[in-house]
N, C-alpha and C positions, 0 to 999 in steps of 0.2 A: 504494500500500500504506500502511496506517496502523499505528501502534504507539504506544508510550509513551516519554516522557522520564522517567527515574527519577532523582530527586534523591538526595543523600546521606542525607536523612531518610526515603527510600523513598516519597516522594509521587510519584504518577504523573499526568502530564498528557499529553493526546493530541498526537501529532505525525504528520507525513506523511513518507514516504520517496519523494522525487521521482526521476524518471528522469534519468540523467546524459546530457542531450542538448546538442549544439552545433549552431549553424547555420554551415555551412562551405561555401565556394565551391571548386569543383574545375574544372580545365580538362580537358575530355573530348576527347582527341586524335582519336579515331575519328570523332567528329561535328564536330570543329573548333568547339567552343563552350564557354562557361562554364555550369556548372549549380550551383545552390544546393541543398544537402541539409541536412535536419535529421537529424543522425546521432548515434548513441551512441558512447561511448568505445571499446567493443569493435568497432563497425563501422568506426571510424577506423583501428584497428589492422589490421583485415581489409583495408581498402583499401591501406594501406601495405605489406602483405605480398603480396597477389596482384594488385594493380592495380585501377584504377577500373572498367575495362570488364568484367573477370572478376567483380568484386564485384557489379556491376549485373546481370549475367546470372544469377549465383547467387541474388540477391535476387528477381529476377523468377520464377525457377524455383520458389522456395519460396513465392511469393505475397506477399512483403512490400511490394511497390511499390503505391502507390495510383493512379498515373497509367497 
């Protein structure tokens, strides 16, 4: 997404709003392996709340997974 930085004198310059992504490694107990995910901050909160396996199943059902 793009927008403007607005200075005190009301000059406008273009800027980008980047996605809040992290590269994080998780231990997947059900598969007994480590996986590396590029995940947003809200996705990280979801994994902490419902667990990795349930979050992966939910993402697959919604079609968010590439693999």
